[in-house]
RODRENTI-159398 format. One record per residue (C-alpha): x, y, z; residue in one letter. Coordinates in Angstrom, 3 decimals, padded with zeros to 6 digits. Each point is the difference from the previous one (the first is absolute). Layout:
// RODRENTI-159398
ATOM/c1/c2/c3/code
ATOM/X/Y/Z/a
...
//
This chain:
// RODRENTI-159398
ATOM/c1/c2/c3/code
ATOM/065.271/103.010/129.092/m
ATOM/-003.317/000.428/-001.611/k
ATOM/-000.411/003.467/001.223/t
ATOM/003.585/001.034/-001.415/v
ATOM/-000.789/-001.456/-003.435/v
ATOM/-003.491/001.628/-000.162/l
ATOM/001.605/003.416/001.148/t
ATOM/002.586/-000.407/-002.920/l
ATOM/-002.668/-000.676/-002.587/f
ATOM/-002.130/002.844/001.157/l
ATOM/003.035/002.392/-000.191/t
ATOM/000.922/-001.115/-003.377/l
ATOM/-003.590/000.305/-001.210/t
ATOM/-000.223/003.569/001.169/v
ATOM/003.448/000.934/-001.430/y
ATOM/-000.892/-001.321/-003.494/t
ATOM/-003.415/001.785/000.012/q
ATOM/001.431/003.240/001.158/a
ATOM/002.910/-000.077/-002.521/s
ATOM/-002.365/-000.728/-002.877/g
ATOM/001.668/-003.447/-000.527/l
ATOM/-002.038/-003.164/-000.630/q
ATOM/001.181/-003.147/001.773/p
ATOM/000.677/-001.722/-003.344/n
ATOM/001.615/003.175/-001.664/q
ATOM/003.797/-000.325/-000.601/p
ATOM/002.008/002.305/002.168/f
ATOM/001.960/002.534/-002.005/e
ATOM/003.590/000.444/001.332/v
ATOM/001.256/003.624/000.076/s
ATOM/003.463/001.232/-000.118/a
ATOM/-000.451/001.371/003.602/g
ATOM/-001.044/-003.227/001.371/l
ATOM/003.017/-001.936/-001.611/l
ATOM/002.328/002.828/001.474/y
ATOM/-001.614/-000.647/003.511/q
ATOM/000.652/-003.722/-000.485/q
ATOM/003.493/000.696/-000.859/g
ATOM/000.289/001.976/003.273/l
ATOM/-001.382/-002.960/001.893/y
ATOM/002.531/-002.380/-001.533/y
ATOM/002.840/002.334/000.446/q
ATOM/-000.519/001.389/003.507/y
ATOM/-002.176/-002.550/001.815/t
ATOM/001.222/-003.366/-001.549/l
ATOM/003.448/001.021/-001.158/g
ATOM/-000.481/-001.778/-003.390/r
ATOM/001.861/002.406/-002.199/l
ATOM/-000.322/-002.058/-003.098/d
ATOM/-003.787/-000.230/000.349/a
ATOM/-000.065/003.841/000.712/a
ATOM/001.856/000.630/-003.217/l
ATOM/-002.417/-002.110/-002.004/e
ATOM/-002.921/001.923/001.487/a
ATOM/001.617/003.265/-000.697/y
ATOM/000.613/-001.020/-003.644/n
ATOM/-003.717/-000.805/-000.382/q
ATOM/-000.942/003.316/001.726/a
ATOM/002.276/001.928/-002.330/l
ATOM/-001.532/-001.584/-003.223/a
ATOM/-003.504/001.053/001.159/l
ATOM/001.253/003.392/001.164/s
ATOM/001.467/000.739/-003.373/d
ATOM/-003.246/-000.591/-001.620/r
ATOM/-001.586/002.174/002.476/e
ATOM/002.577/002.703/-000.411/s
ATOM/000.460/000.188/003.630/n
ATOM/003.543/001.593/000.306/q
ATOM/-000.184/000.655/003.777/s
ATOM/-000.777/-003.647/000.641/l
ATOM/002.752/-000.951/-002.528/n
ATOM/002.520/002.123/002.179/d
ATOM/-001.234/-001.868/003.235/l
ATOM/000.485/-003.294/-001.731/i
ATOM/003.392/000.757/-001.239/h
ATOM/001.112/001.062/003.595/l
ATOM/-001.164/-003.327/001.361/r
ATOM/001.532/-001.844/-002.820/q
ATOM/003.442/001.654/000.768/g
ATOM/-000.208/-001.098/003.606/e
ATOM/-000.552/-003.575/-000.967/c
ATOM/002.692/-000.077/-002.559/l
ATOM/002.442/001.575/002.335/q
ATOM/-000.676/-002.614/002.751/l
ATOM/000.432/-002.823/-002.543/l
ATOM/003.255/001.465/-001.217/g
ATOM/-001.238/000.468/-003.641/r
ATOM/001.946/003.333/-000.481/s
ATOM/-000.386/000.257/-003.665/k
ATOM/-003.714/-000.347/-000.026/e
ATOM/-000.191/002.459/002.923/h
ATOM/001.856/002.640/-001.990/q
ATOM/-002.363/-000.479/-002.885/v
ATOM/-003.065/000.534/002.290/v
ATOM/001.777/003.186/001.560/l
ATOM/000.552/001.246/-003.650/a
ATOM/-003.647/-000.647/-000.772/a
ATOM/-001.171/001.950/003.150/l
ATOM/002.207/002.868/-000.892/r
ATOM/-001.309/000.194/-003.631/e
ATOM/-003.630/-000.681/001.094/g
ATOM/-000.086/-003.132/-002.430/k
ATOM/-001.076/-003.442/000.657/s
ATOM/002.489/-002.869/000.526/s
ATOM/000.034/-003.714/-000.114/t
ATOM/001.144/-001.988/003.146/v
ATOM/000.453/-003.581/-000.643/y
ATOM/-001.449/-002.141/002.846/s
ATOM/000.394/-003.206/-001.971/q
ATOM/003.196/-001.609/-001.436/d
ATOM/-001.156/-001.915/-003.196/f
ATOM/003.617/-001.386/-000.472/t
ATOM/-000.610/-002.658/002.630/k
ATOM/-002.715/-001.392/-002.328/y
ATOM/002.593/-000.533/-002.741/f
ATOM/000.621/-003.510/-001.443/p
ATOM/002.579/-002.063/001.907/p
ATOM/001.837/-000.627/-003.180/e
ATOM/000.892/003.769/-000.381/t
ATOM/003.880/000.576/-000.751/d
ATOM/-000.419/003.962/-000.113/l
ATOM/-002.306/002.460/001.426/m
ATOM/-000.227/003.794/-000.190/l
ATOM/-001.924/002.921/001.281/q
ATOM/-000.299/003.645/-001.150/l
ATOM/-001.632/002.533/002.365/d
ATOM/-001.141/002.190/-002.724/l
ATOM/-001.668/002.488/002.218/e
ATOM/003.237/000.672/001.716/s
ATOM/001.958/000.122/-003.189/l
ATOM/-002.365/002.455/-001.558/r
ATOM/000.781/002.554/002.918/t
ATOM/003.786/000.106/-000.832/s
ATOM/001.317/002.743/-002.030/p
ATOM/002.059/-002.492/-002.034/l
ATOM/-003.133/-001.959/-001.051/f
ATOM/-001.612/003.024/-001.266/k
ATOM/002.973/001.066/-002.274/k
ATOM/000.307/-003.607/-001.389/i
ATOM/-003.804/-000.516/-000.909/v
ATOM/-000.143/002.871/-002.496/v
ATOM/-002.439/-001.104/-002.691/m
ATOM/-000.240/001.048/-003.562/g
ATOM/-003.153/000.121/-002.158/e
ATOM/000.638/-003.595/-001.233/h
ATOM/000.361/-001.266/003.504/d
ATOM/-003.100/001.877/001.113/k
ATOM/-002.125/-001.575/-002.781/k
ATOM/001.371/-003.441/000.962/e
ATOM/-000.973/000.641/003.631/l
ATOM/-003.493/001.177/-001.018/d
ATOM/-000.475/-003.350/-001.834/q
ATOM/001.069/-002.008/002.963/i
ATOM/-002.123/002.044/002.298/t
ATOM/-002.989/-000.566/-002.256/s
ATOM/000.671/-003.830/000.016/v
ATOM/000.767/-000.377/003.731/l
ATOM/-002.664/002.536/001.335/g
ATOM/002.568/001.920/002.048/f
ATOM/003.295/002.013/-000.583/d
ATOM/002.830/-002.442/001.006/p
ATOM/002.472/003.023/000.415/l
ATOM/-002.127/001.829/002.557/t
ATOM/-002.584/-002.423/001.419/m
ATOM/002.364/-002.920/000.849/l
ATOM/001.607/000.254/003.430/s
ATOM/001.893/-003.272/000.212/r
ATOM/001.199/-002.717/-002.223/l
ATOM/001.125/-003.498/001.186/s
ATOM/001.159/-002.772/-002.314/a
ATOM/001.229/-003.575/000.199/a
ATOM/001.982/-002.077/-002.552/v
ATOM/000.973/-003.568/-000.429/s
ATOM/002.609/-000.517/-002.552/l
ATOM/000.473/-003.106/-002.352/s
ATOM/002.936/-001.244/-002.203/d
ATOM/-001.692/000.628/-003.087/d
ATOM/001.372/002.783/-002.107/r
ATOM/-003.244/000.333/-001.979/q
ATOM/-002.025/000.472/003.059/m
ATOM/002.199/000.929/003.016/p
ATOM/-003.056/000.755/002.304/l
ATOM/-001.530/-003.175/001.390/e
ATOM/-002.415/001.728/002.223/y
ATOM/-000.745/003.814/000.779/w
ATOM/-002.394/002.032/001.976/l
ATOM/-000.540/003.643/000.461/v
ATOM/-002.100/001.798/002.615/v
ATOM/-001.052/003.635/-000.476/g
ATOM/-001.273/002.149/003.023/e
ATOM/-001.554/003.425/-000.157/g
ATOM/-003.088/001.891/-001.072/n
ATOM/-001.183/-002.569/-002.364/l
ATOM/-003.683/000.203/000.210/e
ATOM/-000.361/000.660/-003.829/g
ATOM/001.855/-003.268/-000.931/f
ATOM/-001.758/-001.752/-002.834/k
ATOM/000.704/-003.657/-000.037/p
ATOM/-001.382/-000.272/-003.483/n
ATOM/002.124/002.753/-001.079/g
ATOM/003.056/-002.222/000.116/i
ATOM/-001.405/-001.876/-002.724/i
ATOM/-000.215/002.891/-002.231/d
ATOM/003.600/000.827/000.774/g
ATOM/001.139/-003.568/-000.709/l
ATOM/-001.785/000.227/-003.415/r
ATOM/001.676/003.285/-000.832/q
ATOM/003.504/-001.106/001.075/s
ATOM/-000.221/-003.430/-001.867/m
ATOM/-001.370/001.756/-003.142/q
ATOM/002.994/002.347/-000.144/v
ATOM/002.424/-002.974/000.691/a
ATOM/-001.525/-002.016/-002.900/v
ATOM/-000.105/003.052/-002.273/k
ATOM/003.631/000.810/000.770/s
ATOM/001.047/-003.374/-001.199/k
ATOM/-002.250/-000.084/-003.029/n
ATOM/-001.907/003.296/-000.845/p
ATOM/-002.286/-001.807/-002.629/k
ATOM/-001.008/-002.835/002.336/s
ATOM/-003.634/-000.528/000.872/k
ATOM/-000.362/-000.135/003.780/i
ATOM/-002.284/-002.804/001.489/d
ATOM/-000.748/000.733/003.660/q
ATOM/-000.552/-003.597/000.853/k
ATOM/003.496/-000.995/-001.360/k
ATOM/001.654/002.984/001.848/i
ATOM/-001.397/-001.083/003.409/f
ATOM/-002.867/-002.311/001.314/g
ATOM/-003.238/000.769/001.500/d
ATOM/-000.386/002.138/003.043/v
ATOM/-001.312/-001.663/002.967/s
ATOM/-001.058/000.856/003.490/k
ATOM/-000.016/-001.983/003.132/t
ATOM/000.004/000.376/003.784/r
ATOM/002.991/-000.988/002.003/l
ATOM/-000.210/000.123/003.781/h
ATOM/-002.793/002.476/-000.333/g
ATOM/001.714/002.337/-002.505/v
ATOM/-001.187/000.378/-003.794/e
ATOM/002.958/-000.812/-002.032/v
ATOM/000.115/000.811/-003.861/w
ATOM/002.276/-002.233/-001.940/s
ATOM/001.110/-000.492/-003.730/v
ATOM/002.778/-002.099/-001.808/a
ATOM/002.665/001.892/-002.056/i
ATOM/002.604/-001.317/-002.255/p
ATOM/003.312/-000.905/001.658/a
ATOM/003.008/-001.828/-001.511/e
ATOM/001.674/-002.526/002.461/k
ATOM/002.917/-002.376/-000.898/k
ATOM/-000.409/001.079/-003.477/k
ATOM/-003.529/-001.096/-000.204/k
ATOM/-002.979/002.201/-000.520/t
ATOM/-002.668/-000.230/002.824/g
ATOM/-001.995/002.334/002.274/s
ATOM/000.172/001.371/003.409/m
ATOM/-003.053/000.713/002.216/m
ATOM/000.071/003.411/001.352/i
ATOM/-002.600/001.340/002.563/g
ATOM/-000.957/003.169/001.802/w
ATOM/-002.291/001.056/002.820/a
ATOM/-001.250/002.915/001.835/k
ATOM/000.203/-000.806/003.870/l
ATOM/-001.397/003.365/000.921/d
ATOM/-000.123/003.677/-001.139/d
ATOM/003.710/000.215/001.084/r
ATOM/001.578/-003.157/-001.101/t
ATOM/000.312/-001.843/-003.322/v
ATOM/002.010/-003.121/-000.778/v
ATOM/001.092/-001.666/-003.121/t
ATOM/002.400/-002.932/-000.922/g
ATOM/000.078/-003.379/-001.409/d
ATOM/-002.832/-002.199/001.156/m
ATOM/002.182/-002.415/001.971/v
ATOM/001.258/003.144/002.003/s
ATOM/-003.466/001.416/000.285/m
ATOM/-001.360/-003.185/001.539/r
ATOM/002.978/000.002/002.501/h
ATOM/-000.548/003.591/000.854/f
ATOM/-003.748/-000.080/000.612/l
ATOM/000.380/-003.322/001.946/a
ATOM/002.598/001.486/002.280/a
ATOM/-002.055/003.227/000.444/k
ATOM/-003.086/-002.219/001.033/a
ATOM/002.225/-001.781/002.489/g
ATOM/-000.188/-003.383/-002.061/k
ATOM/003.770/-000.101/-000.715/s
ATOM/003.239/001.259/001.627/p
ATOM/000.940/002.313/-003.018/g
ATOM/003.590/001.510/000.484/l
ATOM/000.226/-001.296/003.390/m
ATOM/000.913/-003.444/-001.593/a
ATOM/002.976/001.734/-001.452/n
ATOM/002.363/000.336/003.052/q
ATOM/002.487/002.371/-001.489/k
ATOM/-002.146/002.602/-001.909/l
ATOM/-002.670/000.202/002.750/s
ATOM/002.717/001.489/002.367/k
ATOM/001.204/002.714/-002.496/l
ATOM/-003.248/001.873/-000.719/g
ATOM/-000.717/001.037/003.451/p
ATOM/003.552/001.474/000.325/l
ATOM/-000.678/002.765/-002.617/a
ATOM/-003.931/000.288/-000.056/a
ATOM/-001.171/003.397/000.997/g
ATOM/003.669/001.288/000.381/k
ATOM/001.123/000.493/-003.581/s
ATOM/-001.393/001.445/-003.166/s
ATOM/001.094/-003.135/-002.035/f
ATOM/001.406/-003.299/000.971/w
ATOM/000.744/-003.256/-001.855/l
ATOM/000.630/-003.482/001.629/a
ATOM/001.560/-002.988/-001.794/a
ATOM/001.432/-003.333/000.424/l
ATOM/003.235/000.117/-002.351/p
ATOM/000.938/-003.587/000.412/t
ATOM/-003.332/-001.170/-001.083/e
ATOM/-000.076/002.331/-002.895/i
ATOM/003.366/-000.841/-001.337/m
ATOM/-000.656/-003.711/000.187/l
ATOM/-003.114/000.678/-002.331/k
ATOM/001.442/002.605/-002.176/v
ATOM/003.306/-000.802/-001.519/d
ATOM/000.469/003.014/-001.916/d
ATOM/000.194/002.029/003.162/i
ATOM/002.747/-002.192/001.536/k
ATOM/001.939/000.217/-003.274/e
ATOM/-000.193/003.754/-000.675/s
ATOM/000.894/000.927/003.560/l
ATOM/002.753/-002.491/000.360/g
ATOM/-001.402/-001.214/003.393/t
ATOM/001.608/-003.407/000.056/a
ATOM/002.665/000.967/002.430/n
ATOM/-002.053/002.245/002.336/l
ATOM/-001.130/-001.045/003.283/p
ATOM/-003.398/-001.423/000.355/a
ATOM/-002.566/002.688/000.367/l
ATOM/-002.970/-000.994/002.213/d
ATOM/-002.251/003.025/-000.229/m
ATOM/000.127/003.532/-001.124/v
ATOM/-001.927/003.160/001.028/l
ATOM/000.248/003.224/-002.101/l
ATOM/-002.005/003.040/001.370/s
ATOM/000.110/003.672/-000.167/g
ATOM/-001.553/003.415/-000.031/d
ATOM/-000.287/002.820/-002.545/m
ATOM/000.033/003.614/000.873/d
ATOM/002.423/002.320/-002.042/k
ATOM/002.398/-002.992/-000.211/d
ATOM/-000.516/-003.700/000.210/v
ATOM/001.314/-001.868/003.125/r
ATOM/000.337/-003.732/-000.398/a
ATOM/001.133/-002.748/002.309/t
ATOM/000.677/-003.605/-001.028/a
ATOM/000.196/-002.656/002.729/v
ATOM/001.398/-003.365/-000.962/v
ATOM/-000.230/-003.053/002.087/w
ATOM/002.565/-002.734/-000.583/t
ATOM/000.101/-003.663/001.107/a
ATOM/002.609/000.711/002.825/d
ATOM/002.234/002.746/001.488/n
ATOM/003.123/-000.970/-002.082/e
ATOM/-002.105/000.451/-003.247/s
ATOM/-001.197/003.342/001.158/a
ATOM/003.691/001.079/000.715/k
ATOM/001.063/-001.182/-003.522/n
ATOM/-002.914/001.729/-001.664/l
ATOM/000.626/003.331/001.808/s
ATOM/003.733/-000.315/-000.977/d
ATOM/-001.047/-000.403/-003.675/i
ATOM/-002.475/003.096/000.228/a
ATOM/002.666/002.126/001.794/r
ATOM/002.443/-000.813/-002.716/g
ATOM/-002.504/000.831/-002.967/l
ATOM/-000.873/003.350/001.780/i
ATOM/003.802/001.005/000.507/a
ATOM/000.557/-000.658/-003.777/l
ATOM/-003.067/001.893/-000.920/a
ATOM/000.906/003.020/002.349/q
ATOM/003.440/000.078/-001.747/m
ATOM/-001.409/000.676/-003.450/v
ATOM/-000.056/003.742/-000.642/r
ATOM/-002.879/001.560/-001.750/t
ATOM/-000.915/003.485/-001.187/e
ATOM/-003.413/-000.081/001.771/e
ATOM/-000.164/000.948/003.673/p
ATOM/-003.213/-001.711/000.446/l
ATOM/001.559/-003.295/-000.978/v
ATOM/002.850/000.565/002.346/d
ATOM/-002.666/000.753/002.737/r
ATOM/-001.743/-003.335/-000.668/l
ATOM/003.237/-001.939/000.184/l
ATOM/001.008/001.728/003.211/r
ATOM/-003.361/-000.818/001.661/s
ATOM/000.585/-003.808/-000.441/l
ATOM/000.494/-001.786/003.299/t
ATOM/000.294/-003.706/001.041/v
ATOM/-000.700/-001.325/003.520/d
ATOM/000.139/-003.495/001.345/t
ATOM/-001.999/-001.546/002.868/e
ATOM/000.363/-003.691/000.611/e
ATOM/-001.462/-001.525/-003.227/r
ATOM/-001.435/003.184/-001.269/k
ATOM/001.687/002.356/-002.479/v
ATOM/-001.622/003.529/-000.385/v
ATOM/000.812/002.363/-002.907/v
ATOM/-001.308/003.547/000.011/s
ATOM/-000.055/002.558/-002.770/v
ATOM/-001.277/003.477/-000.777/v
ATOM/-001.011/000.511/-003.654/l
ATOM/000.020/003.758/-000.743/p
ATOM/-003.368/000.981/-001.299/g
ATOM/001.504/002.092/-002.795/e
ATOM/001.523/-003.092/-001.573/l
ATOM/-003.473/-001.412/-000.530/l
ATOM/-001.427/003.255/-001.374/t
ATOM/002.878/000.546/-002.387/k
ATOM/000.710/-003.493/-001.493/p
ATOM/001.749/001.330/-003.106/d
ATOM/002.463/001.888/002.081/e
ATOM/000.589/-003.023/002.054/l
ATOM/000.774/-002.085/-002.986/e
ATOM/002.509/002.529/-001.327/k
ATOM/001.601/000.211/003.413/a
ATOM/000.489/-003.780/000.210/l
ATOM/001.425/-000.115/-003.608/l
ATOM/002.479/002.777/000.777/k
ATOM/002.940/-001.897/001.181/k
ATOM/003.771/000.093/-000.821/s
ATOM/000.480/000.075/-003.680/p
ATOM/000.955/-003.300/-001.454/r
ATOM/002.643/-000.393/-002.645/k
ATOM/-001.455/-000.500/-003.421/p
ATOM/-000.065/-003.317/-001.482/h
ATOM/002.534/-000.657/-002.873/p
ATOM/-001.611/-000.276/-003.272/p
ATOM/-000.823/-003.505/-000.949/n
ATOM/002.599/-001.596/-002.174/p
ATOM/-000.853/-000.861/-003.396/q
ATOM/-000.779/-003.600/-000.193/p
ATOM/002.664/-002.139/-001.682/a
ATOM/-000.628/-001.569/-003.433/a
ATOM/-001.744/-003.419/000.677/h
ATOM/002.429/-002.829/-001.106/k
ATOM/-001.753/-003.091/-000.570/p
ATOM/001.232/-003.113/001.969/k
ATOM/001.384/-002.929/-001.903/p
ATOM/-002.360/-002.938/000.103/p
ATOM/000.688/-002.509/002.668/v
ATOM/000.671/-003.416/-001.318/e
ATOM/-001.976/-002.758/001.540/p
ATOM/001.877/-002.531/002.140/k
ATOM/-000.018/-003.458/-001.584/l
//
């Protein structure tokens, strides 16, 4: 045993001397080494998620080294892993990046599983996938004013959110307070966020608060301490978190909300109220269950993650119990109980969306599908002068499977790029008969006084 240890020690000493490394010198990881590590995870151990994480890190370093040939190799291996994992949407993004010779992000980590268990609604936008669609490019056409605003935001954040963000994930917990409908909230941004400046958020808050105060009273003098409290920094589960108190009205009382933000690494930024921030970071550190404690929502995210450009998961019953305005406005008192909803879709030249609704039992699903089919039949009977609207209505379908109702629709892209024409088409219905002129009010005759009863 001593001979083996001595041999290993001598081998290591000779290697470090020959390579120019000192024993106490930190080892610099290269993109090529991380790529080899990914190959080992993928082909030797069969750990595809670990391989994707290694390839992501290799890609970040390869971008800095401008090594396009290595980028192409990494994309090929990423595509193999994604195909085996069944993550078809991300696979398409990688293939598109390979064809165009660009870098792309592959998400080896699902941050939604760290969301607070109190979450009522969560959503995710795959911005990198959306940016490749022809429709997105037509919709996001910026004027000079928009460009100036984007430049200001970029200056505050330290990165261009329109081009540098690859994915956005958000969680919301609602309240019954009309003044402050958001009880808790959290947003996670992923992408090329190396330039993110945590202190820039303060400058952005100051600017937005000043604009808000000035809009109410242009002559008012702005006291920063009254607008929001002191900025503080703390470490939560090994992560540096910035926080500040901002004004918030709740239950008709003026108070404040503590919001925080943190940079997890060069690719991930998180912000939200401090309660949600603590939940998120504790779950990420393995100190709390996170969204796994929410038995319903924890099942929905994995159904759409990596397969759609956008998705939204919600608990309708919990939301309507908290927000009476929604229940009253939608007239949902007589609807079957809705257990869970998952809306997902993709964007190309058109928007294809699917809504899956889970009900309490099979009978409720049948009743809900009957209601949906009836509404669709009525909508399809309405004649419009716009072929695109007719196409949208004809694309609506309803399917039922046990306690699941699935509604699918195709929204023509031209309707989104021509909102004025859409509005005109919807307003051009059969002409209504003109209302008769209002009759002249009759002369007011005073009523005789009522004599009191004795």
